[in-house]
LONU-642314 format. One record per residue (C-alpha): residue in three letters; x, y, z; residue number from 1. Coordinates in steps of 0.05 Angstrom, whole numbers, plus 5000, padded with zeros to 4 digits. Layout:
<atoms>
ATOM  residuo  east  north    up  num
ATOM      ALA     X      Y     Z  NUM
...
</atoms>
This chain:
<atoms>
ATOM  residuo  east  north    up  num
ATOM      MET  1900   5414  4012    1
ATOM      LYS  1903   5396  3938    2
ATOM      ARG  1917   5324  3957    3
ATOM      ILE  1858   5323  4006    4
ATOM      SER  1812   5355  3953    5
ATOM      PHE  1834   5303  3903    6
ATOM      ILE  1819   5246  3951    7
ATOM      ILE  1750   5274  3967    8
ATOM      LEU  1736   5282  3892    9
ATOM      LEU  1758   5211  3880   10
ATOM      MET  1714   5184  3936   11
ATOM      LEU  1653   5221  3909   12
ATOM      SER  1668   5195  3839   13
ATOM      ASN  1672   5124  3864   14
ATOM      LEU  1607   5134  3903   15
ATOM      MET  1571   5156  3840   16
ATOM      VAL  1597   5097  3800   17
ATOM      PHE  1576   5049  3855   18
ATOM      SER  1507   5079  3860   19
ATOM      GLN  1495   5078  3786   20
ATOM      THR  1520   5008  3773   21
ATOM      GLN  1504   4969  3836   22
ATOM      THR  1449   4961  3888   23
ATOM      ASN  1453   5005  3950   24
ATOM      GLU  1437   4976  4018   25
ATOM      ARG  1367   5006  4019   26
ATOM      ALA  1347   4970  3955   27
ATOM      LYS  1374   4900  3968   28
ATOM      TRP  1306   4876  3991   29
ATOM      PHE  1276   4905  3927   30
ATOM      THR  1323   4866  3881   31
ATOM      ASP  1306   4802  3920   32
ATOM      ALA  1231   4815  3918   33
ATOM      ARG  1226   4822  3842   34
ATOM      PHE  1149   4823  3841   35
ATOM      GLY  1100   4873  3869   36
ATOM      MET  1028   4898  3863   37
ATOM      PHE  1007   4967  3838   38
ATOM      ILE  0937   4991  3860   39
ATOM      HIS  0902   5046  3821   40
ATOM      TRP  0840   5064  3860   41
ATOM      GLY  0806   5131  3873   42
ATOM      ILE  0746   5173  3856   43
ATOM      TYR  0756   5155  3782   44
ATOM      SER  0740   5082  3800   45
ATOM      GLY  0668   5103  3808   46
ATOM      ALA  0664   5128  3736   47
ATOM      GLU  0690   5064  3705   48
ATOM      GLY  0714   5100  3643   49
ATOM      TYR  0648   5136  3628   50
ATOM      TRP  0619   5204  3646   51
ATOM      LYS  0545   5219  3633   52
ATOM      GLY  0543   5164  3580   53
ATOM      GLU  0606   5189  3544   54
ATOM      LYS  0668   5146  3542   55
ATOM      LEU  0735   5174  3563   56
ATOM      ARG  0759   5224  3511   57
ATOM      ASN  0822   5189  3493   58
ATOM      ASP  0835   5125  3455   59
ATOM      ASN  0885   5103  3508   60
ATOM      ASP  0825   5091  3554   61
ATOM      TYR  0864   5107  3618   62
ATOM      ALA  0803   5111  3663   63
ATOM      GLU  0840   5147  3719   64
ATOM      TRP  0846   5208  3673   65
ATOM      ILE  0771   5218  3664   66
ATOM      TYR  0768   5280  3709   67
ATOM      TYR  0817   5316  3662   68
ATOM      ARG  0798   5284  3595   69
ATOM      ASN  0723   5296  3601   70
ATOM      ARG  0731   5365  3632   71
ATOM      ILE  0689   5348  3694   72
ATOM      GLU  0675   5401  3745   73
ATOM      LYS  0704   5387  3814   74
ATOM      GLU  0638   5386  3852   75
ATOM      GLU  0608   5339  3801   76
ATOM      TYR  0669   5294  3802   77
ATOM      LEU  0661   5286  3877   78
ATOM      THR  0590   5258  3867   79
ATOM      LEU  0623   5195  3841   80
ATOM      LEU  0638   5179  3914   81
ATOM      ASN  0564   5163  3922   82
ATOM      ARG  0576   5101  3880   83
ATOM      PHE  0625   5072  3930   84
ATOM      ASP  0601   5016  3975   85
ATOM      TRP  0641   5031  4038   86
ATOM      ASP  0614   4971  4075   87
ATOM      GLU  0644   4925  4023   88
ATOM      ILE  0711   4960  4013   89
ATOM      ASN  0766   4923  4049   90
ATOM      PRO  0838   4938  4029   91
ATOM      GLU  0863   4877  4067   92
ATOM      GLU  0832   4834  4012   93
ATOM      TRP  0879   4868  3961   94
ATOM      VAL  0938   4852  4006   95
ATOM      ILE  0916   4780  4014   96
ATOM      LEU  0910   4774  3938   97
ATOM      ALA  0980   4803  3930   98
ATOM      LYS  1008   4752  3979   99
ATOM      LYS  0972   4695  3943  100
ATOM      ALA  1001   4720  3878  101
ATOM      GLY  1071   4715  3905  102
ATOM      MET  1081   4790  3907  103
ATOM      LYS  1127   4820  3960  104
ATOM      TYR  1104   4893  3962  105
ATOM      VAL  1043   4934  3948  106
ATOM      THR  1041   5006  3921  107
ATOM      LEU  0976   5046  3928  108
ATOM      THR  0957   5111  3892  109
ATOM      ALA  0952   5153  3956  110
ATOM      LYS  0942   5214  3912  111
ATOM      HIS  0935   5209  3837  112
ATOM      HIS  0934   5267  3787  113
ATOM      ASP  0863   5286  3808  114
ATOM      GLY  0894   5311  3873  115
ATOM      PHE  0847   5271  3918  116
ATOM      GLY  0879   5238  3978  117
ATOM      LEU  0860   5169  4002  118
ATOM      TRP  0876   5187  4074  119
ATOM      ASP  0850   5238  4125  120
ATOM      SER  0896   5295  4108  121
ATOM      LYS  0899   5355  4155  122
ATOM      VAL  0931   5396  4100  123
ATOM      SER  0875   5392  4049  124
ATOM      ASN  0799   5387  4050  125
ATOM      TYR  0801   5345  3987  126
ATOM      ASP  0810   5274  4014  127
ATOM      LEU  0771   5215  4042  128
ATOM      GLY  0771   5244  4112  129
ATOM      ASP  0726   5300  4088  130
ATOM      TYR  0680   5258  4045  131
ATOM      THR  0666   5194  4085  132
ATOM      ASN  0625   5184  4147  133
ATOM      PRO  0650   5150  4187  134
ATOM      LYS  0717   5172  4163  135
ATOM      ARG  0758   5123  4122  136
ATOM      ASP  0833   5124  4115  137
ATOM      ILE  0852   5074  4061  138
ATOM      VAL  0926   5088  4068  139
ATOM      LYS  0923   5067  4142  140
ATOM      GLU  0880   5006  4128  141
ATOM      LEU  0928   4983  4074  142
ATOM      ALA  0989   4998  4117  143
ATOM      ASP  0960   4956  4174  144
ATOM      ALA  0944   4899  4126  145
ATOM      CYS  1013   4899  4096  146
ATOM      LYS  1044   4896  4165  147
ATOM      LYS  0997   4840  4185  148
ATOM      HIS  1013   4798  4124  149
ATOM      GLY  1087   4813  4119  150
ATOM      LEU  1088   4854  4054  151
ATOM      LYS  1125   4919  4042  152
ATOM      LEU  1084   4982  4033  153
ATOM      GLY  1094   5031  3977  154
ATOM      LEU  1057   5096  3964  155
ATOM      TYR  1045   5131  3898  156
ATOM      TYR  1042   5206  3903  157
ATOM      SER  1029   5252  3844  158
ATOM      HIS  1075   5310  3860  159
ATOM      TRP  1082   5344  3793  160
ATOM      VAL  1010   5340  3768  161
ATOM      ASP  0950   5361  3811  162
ATOM      TRP  0885   5379  3775  163
ATOM      GLU  0851   5403  3839  164
ATOM      HIS  0897   5455  3869  165
ATOM      GLU  0894   5524  3839  166
ATOM      PHE  0969   5526  3827  167
ATOM      GLY  0982   5451  3816  168
ATOM      TRP  1003   5431  3746  169
ATOM      ASP  0944   5420  3700  170
ATOM      HIS  0963   5411  3627  171
ATOM      ASN  0914   5466  3609  172
ATOM      LYS  0965   5513  3640  173
ATOM      GLU  1003   5503  3574  174
ATOM      LEU  0950   5552  3550  175
ATOM      THR  0946   5599  3609  176
ATOM      GLY  1016   5594  3639  177
ATOM      ILE  1036   5592  3712  178
ATOM      SER  1091   5630  3748  179
ATOM      PRO  1146   5594  3787  180
ATOM      GLU  1121   5630  3849  181
ATOM      GLN  1050   5605  3839  182
ATOM      TYR  1073   5533  3829  183
ATOM      ASP  1118   5537  3890  184
ATOM      LYS  1058   5559  3931  185
ATOM      TYR  1024   5492  3912  186
ATOM      TRP  1089   5455  3927  187
ATOM      GLN  1099   5485  3996  188
ATOM      GLU  1025   5486  4016  189
ATOM      LYS  1005   5417  3992  190
ATOM      VAL  1061   5372  3968  191
ATOM      MET  1111   5380  4025  192
ATOM      PRO  1060   5380  4083  193
ATOM      GLN  1022   5320  4054  194
ATOM      MET  1087   5282  4043  195
ATOM      ARG  1106   5296  4115  196
ATOM      GLU  1039   5267  4138  197
ATOM      LEU  1049   5204  4097  198
ATOM      LEU  1120   5196  4121  199
ATOM      THR  1102   5207  4194  200
ATOM      ASN  1034   5175  4207  201
ATOM      TYR  1035   5106  4173  202
ATOM      GLY  1095   5069  4199  203
ATOM      GLU  1149   5044  4153  204
ATOM      ILE  1141   5065  4080  205
ATOM      SER  1186   5022  4036  206
ATOM      ILE  1175   5058  3970  207
ATOM      PHE  1153   5127  3949  208
ATOM      TRP  1133   5121  3876  209
ATOM      PHE  1129   5185  3837  210
ATOM      ASP  1102   5194  3767  211
ATOM      MET  1138   5249  3729  212
ATOM      TRP  1146   5212  3663  213
ATOM      ILE  1192   5265  3633  214
ATOM      HIS  1255   5299  3658  215
ATOM      HIS  1243   5357  3707  216
ATOM      SER  1276   5406  3659  217
ATOM      GLN  1215   5398  3613  218
ATOM      THR  1167   5414  3669  219
ATOM      VAL  1149   5471  3716  220
ATOM      VAL  1182   5434  3774  221
ATOM      THR  1253   5456  3793  222
ATOM      LYS  1310   5411  3813  223
ATOM      GLU  1313   5447  3880  224
ATOM      GLN  1240   5428  3895  225
ATOM      LEU  1255   5355  3878  226
ATOM      LEU  1316   5355  3922  227
ATOM      GLN  1275   5386  3978  228
ATOM      LEU  1224   5330  3971  229
ATOM      LYS  1276   5276  3969  230
ATOM      GLY  1311   5308  4029  231
ATOM      LEU  1247   5303  4069  232
ATOM      ILE  1242   5228  4053  233
ATOM      ARG  1315   5217  4073  234
ATOM      GLU  1303   5255  4138  235
ATOM      LEU  1240   5220  4160  236
ATOM      GLN  1246   5151  4129  237
ATOM      PRO  1319   5141  4109  238
ATOM      ASN  1307   5069  4085  239
ATOM      CYS  1250   5088  4039  240
ATOM      LEU  1264   5077  3964  241
ATOM      VAL  1253   5133  3914  242
ATOM      ASN  1242   5119  3840  243
ATOM      SER  1270   5157  3781  244
ATOM      ARG  1202   5187  3763  245
ATOM      LEU  1214   5235  3819  246
ATOM      GLY  1242   5272  3760  247
ATOM      LEU  1316   5258  3772  248
ATOM      SER  1350   5204  3732  249
ATOM      ILE  1398   5154  3763  250
ATOM      GLU  1453   5185  3721  251
ATOM      GLU  1437   5255  3747  252
ATOM      ASP  1428   5236  3820  253
ATOM      PRO  1461   5171  3845  254
ATOM      ASP  1418   5175  3908  255
ATOM      ILE  1357   5153  3867  256
ATOM      ASP  1344   5080  3886  257
ATOM      PHE  1315   5050  3824  258
ATOM      LYS  1297   5067  3753  259
ATOM      THR  1225   5064  3729  260
ATOM      LEU  1214   5045  3656  261
ATOM      GLY  1155   5070  3615  262
ATOM      ASP  1085   5043  3627  263
ATOM      ASN  1081   4971  3604  264
ATOM      SER  1153   4975  3578  265
ATOM      LEU  1191   4912  3593  266
ATOM      GLY  1267   4909  3599  267
ATOM      ASN  1308   4900  3536  268
ATOM      LYS  1378   4903  3565  269
ATOM      LYS  1416   4880  3626  270
ATOM      GLU  1427   4934  3678  271
ATOM      GLU  1472   4933  3739  272
ATOM      PHE  1426   4977  3780  273
ATOM      PRO  1355   4964  3806  274
ATOM      TRP  1299   4979  3757  275
ATOM      GLN  1225   4964  3750  276
ATOM      SER  1169   4959  3698  277
ATOM      PRO  1100   4983  3718  278
ATOM      ALA  1050   4940  3680  279
ATOM      THR  0976   4925  3673  280
ATOM      VAL  0938   4860  3667  281
ATOM      ALA  0888   4893  3621  282
ATOM      HIS  0901   4962  3589  283
ATOM      SER  0874   5016  3635  284
ATOM      TRP  0904   5027  3704  285
ATOM      GLY  0840   5049  3738  286
ATOM      PHE  0780   5004  3728  287
ATOM      HIS  0747   5012  3659  288
ATOM      ALA  0680   4979  3646  289
ATOM      THR  0695   4960  3574  290
ATOM      ASP  0768   4942  3581  291
ATOM      SER  0778   4874  3550  292
ATOM      GLU  0852   4871  3532  293
ATOM      TRP  0869   4818  3583  294
ATOM      LYS  0940   4791  3580  295
ATOM      SER  0946   4716  3590  296
ATOM      THR  0978   4686  3652  297
ATOM      THR  1033   4659  3608  298
ATOM      SER  1049   4727  3578  299
ATOM      LEU  1050   4758  3648  300
ATOM      LEU  1097   4705  3674  301
ATOM      LYS  1142   4715  3613  302
ATOM      ALA  1143   4790  3628  303
ATOM      LEU  1164   4777  3700  304
ATOM      ILE  1217   4727  3679  305
ATOM      ASN  1243   4772  3624  306
ATOM      ASN  1254   4829  3674  307
ATOM      VAL  1288   4785  3726  308
ATOM      SER  1334   4757  3672  309
ATOM      LEU  1358   4828  3662  310
ATOM      ASN  1362   4846  3736  311
ATOM      GLY  1294   4880  3737  312
ATOM      ASN  1228   4879  3776  313
ATOM      LEU  1155   4876  3753  314
ATOM      MET  1100   4915  3789  315
ATOM      LEU  1033   4889  3763  316
ATOM      ASN  0971   4933  3770  317
ATOM      ILE  0902   4919  3795  318
ATOM      GLY  0845   4969  3786  319
ATOM      PRO  0791   4952  3837  320
ATOM      ARG  0719   4975  3826  321
ATOM      ALA  0683   5025  3870  322
ATOM      ASN  0661   4968  3916  323
ATOM      GLY  0733   4945  3924  324
ATOM      ASN  0725   4883  3881  325
ATOM      VAL  0783   4863  3835  326
ATOM      PRO  0760   4843  3765  327
ATOM      PHE  0754   4768  3758  328
ATOM      GLU  0803   4764  3700  329
ATOM      ILE  0857   4801  3740  330
ATOM      GLU  0846   4760  3803  331
ATOM      GLN  0848   4695  3764  332
ATOM      ARG  0914   4711  3731  333
ATOM      LEU  0946   4734  3795  334
ATOM      LEU  0926   4671  3831  335
ATOM      GLU  0953   4629  3774  336
ATOM      MET  1018   4667  3777  337
ATOM      GLY  1021   4654  3852  338
ATOM      LYS  1012   4579  3841  339
ATOM      TRP  1069   4580  3791  340
ATOM      LEU  1113   4619  3839  341
ATOM      GLU  1099   4569  3895  342
ATOM      VAL  1135   4518  3852  343
ATOM      SER  1185   4560  3812  344
ATOM      GLY  1195   4621  3856  345
ATOM      GLU  1267   4604  3872  346
ATOM      SER  1284   4622  3799  347
ATOM      VAL  1254   4692  3810  348
ATOM      TYR  1262   4714  3883  349
ATOM      GLY  1334   4735  3896  350
ATOM      ALA  1354   4713  3826  351
ATOM      ARG  1394   4756  3778  352
ATOM      ALA  1415   4760  3705  353
ATOM      PHE  1463   4707  3679  354
ATOM      ASP  1524   4730  3640  355
ATOM      LEU  1501   4709  3571  356
ATOM      PRO  1468   4752  3517  357
ATOM      LYS  1394   4762  3529  358
ATOM      ASN  1371   4731  3463  359
ATOM      GLN  1424   4678  3455  360
ATOM      HIS  1373   4622  3462  361
ATOM      ASP  1308   4618  3423  362
ATOM      TRP  1273   4574  3475  363
ATOM      GLY  1268   4625  3532  364
ATOM      LYS  1305   4664  3586  365
ATOM      ILE  1358   4649  3639  366
ATOM      THR  1365   4671  3712  367
ATOM      CYS  1415   4648  3764  368
ATOM      LYS  1428   4648  3838  369
ATOM      LYS  1488   4633  3882  370
ATOM      THR  1479   4575  3931  371
ATOM      GLU  1518   4547  3989  372
ATOM      THR  1549   4495  3943  373
ATOM      GLY  1558   4536  3880  374
ATOM      THR  1512   4567  3829  375
ATOM      THR  1444   4546  3801  376
ATOM      VAL  1425   4569  3732  377
ATOM      TYR  1351   4569  3716  378
ATOM      LEU  1327   4556  3645  379
ATOM      HIS  1257   4584  3634  380
ATOM      VAL  1230   4546  3573  381
ATOM      PHE  1179   4589  3538  382
ATOM      ASN  1175   4544  3477  383
ATOM      TRP  1181   4468  3489  384
ATOM      PRO  1227   4440  3434  385
ATOM      LEU  1193   4390  3388  386
ATOM      SER  1259   4352  3385  387
ATOM      LYS  1255   4340  3461  388
ATOM      GLU  1326   4367  3465  389
ATOM      LEU  1345   4434  3495  390
ATOM      TYR  1411   4467  3475  391
ATOM      LEU  1447   4511  3525  392
ATOM      THR  1503   4547  3489  393
ATOM      GLY  1560   4586  3519  394
ATOM      ILE  1576   4554  3587  395
ATOM      LYS  1643   4519  3591  396
ATOM      THR  1634   4488  3660  397
ATOM      LYS  1602   4420  3663  398
ATOM      PRO  1538   4417  3705  399
ATOM      GLU  1535   4373  3767  400
ATOM      LYS  1461   4359  3761  401
ATOM      ILE  1401   4380  3718  402
ATOM      TYR  1328   4372  3738  403
ATOM      PHE  1259   4402  3731  404
ATOM      LEU  1245   4453  3786  405
ATOM      ALA  1174   4426  3790  406
ATOM      ASP  1201   4357  3808  407
ATOM      LYS  1203   4353  3884  408
ATOM      GLN  1248   4291  3878  409
ATOM      LYS  1297   4329  3834  410
ATOM      SER  1303   4268  3789  411
ATOM      PRO  1363   4280  3744  412
ATOM      LEU  1353   4294  3670  413
ATOM      LYS  1401   4262  3621  414
ATOM      PHE  1449   4311  3588  415
ATOM      ASP  1512   4314  3547  416
ATOM      HIS  1564   4369  3557  417
ATOM      SER  1613   4383  3502  418
ATOM      ASP  1660   4442  3510  419
ATOM      VAL  1610   4500  3509  420
ATOM      LEU  1546   4463  3491  421
ATOM      THR  1501   4427  3540  422
ATOM      THR  1447   4384  3507  423
ATOM      ILE  1390   4366  3555  424
ATOM      GLN  1343   4308  3542  425
ATOM      LEU  1271   4330  3556  426
ATOM      THR  1208   4293  3571  427
ATOM      GLU  1151   4285  3520  428
ATOM      MET  1106   4333  3560  429
ATOM      GLN  1129   4396  3593  430
ATOM      PRO  1119   4395  3669  431
ATOM      ASP  1086   4463  3673  432
ATOM      PRO  1031   4488  3625  433
ATOM      TYR  1055   4561  3631  434
ATOM      VAL  1131   4562  3636  435
ATOM      SER  1173   4501  3654  436
ATOM      VAL  1238   4515  3692  437
ATOM      ILE  1300   4471  3688  438
ATOM      ALA  1351   4478  3745  439
ATOM      VAL  1423   4469  3724  440
ATOM      GLU  1470   4461  3784  441
ATOM      TYR  1544   4478  3783  442
ATOM      ASN  1593   4468  3840  443
ATOM      ARG  1622   4538  3827  444
ATOM      GLU  1608   4601  3787  445
ATOM      PRO  1605   4573  3716  446
ATOM      GLU  1654   4599  3665  447
ATOM      ASN  1626   4625  3600  448
ATOM      GLU  1650   4631  3529  449
ATOM      SER  1632   4702  3507  450
ATOM      GLY  1606   4720  3438  451
ATOM      LEU  1578   4653  3415  452
ATOM      ALA  1516   4651  3372  453
ATOM      GLY  1468   4601  3404  454
ATOM      LYS  1446   4536  3373  455
ATOM      THR  1371   4542  3358  456
ATOM      SER  1318   4492  3377  457
ATOM      ASP  1317   4463  3307  458
ATOM      GLY  1392   4452  3306  459
ATOM      GLY  1416   4511  3265  460
ATOM      VAL  1453   4575  3280  461
ATOM      SER  1426   4643  3261  462
ATOM      LEU  1477   4700  3250  463
ATOM      SER  1449   4770  3250  464
ATOM      PRO  1472   4842  3264  465
ATOM      GLN  1449   4830  3336  466
ATOM      ASN  1498   4774  3353  467
ATOM      LEU  1562   4798  3319  468
ATOM      PHE  1627   4783  3354  469
ATOM      PRO  1659   4831  3362  470
ATOM      GLY  1602   4881  3356  471
ATOM      ASP  1605   4937  3305  472
ATOM      GLU  1580   5004  3329  473
ATOM      THR  1590   5034  3259  474
ATOM      LEU  1539   4987  3229  475
ATOM      SER  1475   5024  3207  476
ATOM      ILE  1414   4986  3234  477
ATOM      ILE  1347   5003  3203  478
ATOM      LYS  1288   4984  3247  479
ATOM      LYS  1230   4944  3219  480
ATOM      GLU  1176   4983  3182  481
ATOM      LYS  1106   4977  3154  482
ATOM      GLY  1079   4935  3210  483
ATOM      GLY  1139   4889  3208  484
ATOM      THR  1130   4869  3135  485
ATOM      VAL  1197   4903  3122  486
ATOM      PRO  1243   4869  3173  487
ATOM      GLU  1301   4900  3211  488
ATOM      TYR  1365   4900  3171  489
ATOM      ALA  1436   4927  3167  490
ATOM      SER  1446   4978  3112  491
ATOM      ILE  1513   4966  3078  492
ATOM      LYS  1535   5014  3023  493
ATOM      GLU  1611   5005  3025  494
ATOM      ASN  1660   4949  3036  495
ATOM      LYS  1646   4919  3104  496
ATOM      THR  1669   4857  3142  497
ATOM      LEU  1626   4827  3196  498
ATOM      LYS  1647   4771  3243  499
ATOM      TRP  1613   4718  3286  500
ATOM      LYS  1633   4660  3330  501
ATOM      ILE  1597   4593  3329  502
ATOM      TYR  1606   4524  3361  503
ATOM      VAL  1602   4462  3319  504
ATOM      ASP  1589   4400  3361  505
ATOM      LYS  1614   4348  3311  506
ATOM      SER  1650   4340  3245  507
ATOM      SER  1599   4358  3192  508
ATOM      GLU  1584   4395  3127  509
ATOM      LYS  1536   4453  3135  510
ATOM      SER  1495   4493  3086  511
ATOM      ILE  1502   4569  3086  512
ATOM      ASP  1442   4613  3069  513
ATOM      ILE  1440   4689  3069  514
ATOM      SER  1379   4735  3068  515
ATOM      TYR  1383   4805  3040  516
ATOM      SER  1346   4856  2998  517
ATOM      PHE  1381   4888  2938  518
ATOM      GLN  1343   4937  2894  519
ATOM      HIS  1395   4954  2842  520
ATOM      ASN  1405   4923  2773  521
ATOM      THR  1480   4915  2776  522
ATOM      GLU  1507   4845  2789  523
ATOM      ASN  1579   4861  2805  524
ATOM      GLY  1570   4865  2880  525
ATOM      LEU  1598   4808  2921  526
ATOM      ILE  1587   4774  2988  527
ATOM      LYS  1643   4729  3012  528
ATOM      VAL  1635   4679  3070  529
ATOM      LYS  1699   4654  3100  530
ATOM      ALA  1708   4597  3150  531
ATOM      VAL  1757   4538  3159  532
ATOM      LYS  1803   4567  3106  533
ATOM      LYS  1747   4563  3055  534
ATOM      GLU  1714   4620  3018  535
ATOM      LEU  1645   4620  2988  536
ATOM      ILE  1631   4676  2938  537
ATOM      HIS  1561   4700  2922  538
ATOM      ASN  1543   4749  2867  539
ATOM      VAL  1492   4798  2894  540
ATOM      SER  1429   4801  2851  541
ATOM      ASN  1365   4841  2850  542
ATOM      SER  1315   4811  2900  543
ATOM      GLY  1254   4845  2870  544
ATOM      LYS  1190   4869  2902  545
ATOM      THR  1134   4835  2939  546
ATOM      ILE  1065   4851  2967  547
ATOM      GLY  1067   4863  3041  548
ATOM      GLU  0992   4862  3053  549
ATOM      PRO  0940   4837  3003  550
ATOM      ASN  0892   4885  2968  551
ATOM      GLN  0924   4948  2997  552
ATOM      ASN  0974   4969  2943  553
ATOM      TRP  1026   4949  2995  554
ATOM      VAL  1089   4942  2953  555
ATOM      ILE  1154   4931  2991  556
ATOM      ASP  1225   4909  2977  557
ATOM      ASN  1234   4834  2978  558
ATOM      PHE  1283   4801  3026  559
ATOM      LYS  1305   4736  2993  560
ATOM      SER  1341   4676  3023  561
ATOM      ASN  1399   4653  2980  562
ATOM      ARG  1436   4586  2986  563
ATOM      ILE  1509   4605  2974  564
ATOM      GLY  1543   4538  2986  565
ATOM      LYS  1568   4490  3039  566
ATOM      ILE  1627   4488  3086  567
ATOM      PHE  1658   4427  3118  568
ATOM      PHE  1677   4434  3191  569
ATOM      PRO  1729   4379  3203  570
ATOM      GLU  1720   4372  3278  571
ATOM      LYS  1679   4397  3337  572
ATOM      GLY  1700   4464  3364  573
ATOM      ILE  1693   4540  3361  574
ATOM      TYR  1697   4571  3292  575
ATOM      ASN  1700   4643  3268  576
ATOM      ILE  1654   4662  3211  577
ATOM      GLU  1675   4723  3170  578
ATOM      VAL  1629   4755  3119  579
ATOM      GLU  1656   4808  3072  580
ATOM      PHE  1606   4853  3036  581
ATOM      GLN  1630   4887  2972  582
ATOM      PRO  1573   4929  2943  583
ATOM      GLU  1587   4962  2876  584
ATOM      ASN  1589   5038  2871  585
ATOM      ASN  1555   5051  2938  586
ATOM      SER  1494   5008  2920  587
ATOM      GLU  1459   4986  2983  588
ATOM      ILE  1457   4914  3008  589
ATOM      ARG  1404   4907  3062  590
ATOM      PHE  1431   4849  3101  591
ATOM      GLN  1384   4810  3146  592
ATOM      TRP  1414   4743  3169  593
ATOM      ILE  1457   4682  3154  594
ATOM      TRP  1432   4612  3170  595
ATOM      ILE  1480   4555  3182  596
ATOM      GLN  1454   4483  3186  597
</atoms>
């Protein structure tokens, strides 16, 4: 029995590891899709961010919160439905836009925090079925359109917050309080029956997207209630994906299908499980009449590519008006993204992160995909090098062919491969005005050299606390401050040795510069740079102060670049760079970077 128990425990342990670090069968389509549409639309769309002449009472301008922010009475809030032009509203147009944009799934706010349902719910009398004549069921219309046009359907359901139900969570209950029994009454009377309706009456639901942005332990919702809800989904639609904003993290419950990052938070590290960023084209999620913070098409494409390069998805929001129209600026950008994806989509759909550090190259991001004949690595060039040469550092395997993805003829680009550095000859003009993609084909999975600092577009190598090899978890990193006028740095107060690895592509002498701030008057501290059996010694000196922002008494510590000497590298190859910091009497050296060129 002990042996059997041990085997069962081991199997469960392995299951948890698999679920947390890999993609389960349900989510494989999701990691291939990479790009989806979010739709925030409801009664709040009729207000457009204003109530009786007053703007939303919060500087974040999230128009979908106006019911709560402006303390509107329920019956008055419902009068906003009079502004809706039901003859013009056609959810199929949203689906067609999503398809033209290259999106593979659509997620609609079936019930947002205001508690109002966009379907004809038999559970509640607070939904479109009760306030439209003839009755409209936007969930059904959208579901039918998704099926017709071959897109996956997702539904957003606000389970934790409900401003309409007597016992739903309203943040004013932080003042009045609510008993667990009262909240469970809302849960059993509204949440569970409505979820059963949505899971039963609208065909296949591919995603249920919940919006508890903090852990359930910080809310009125119990873990048991969340498991009850997830259990209903697994019972009625076993292939439906559930996101981590259910209130259970992937680490806590390996049955959660994907992690949801914060609103408009893009990925910053490679993950081995599915994840997604919900993002806006403007600022507000629901339509806001005076929203003008439109992101450019280029920045939106960079956001998508960034996430895919780290194994993530992007779900981009539209906030239609009360007549169903999508703002011109949003529609324009989505159509432009779709045109780009028509040409370069193979670098996004079904693509994954490549096994090199995320910021190794200053020109852009990398994705990859296995093919029938090997592996294709996609170089997304955000910044076209003025030198017309692009440096790809870290891949040992020689490419079979390199070409622009936009070139239907796949005309080969000239390149030189030397050990771990591939130098690609570019054209005078980039082939795409947004993001140009270079396909690099290998006849097998390419072999990488780990830990190398990448060669920059201007031919140098920048060594910083972020690209140490090996890394140093004991290093104290101080984030940038004062609007970035004080840069990020490593605080070093005792003897410390840091190491990097670089590739030199030919015999040459290179200058060594180091940037740091030092605010002490002693000059006995030392910095020693060692490479190729040579040692450069630099006496640390006071770097002084500077003005961070004119006319604001903005005095900050100065970070100064110091030329400390030159080192001759006798032949091409990989070299270790070792830097020893010797501050005197615990005086602080604020190390920023080393530049080699």
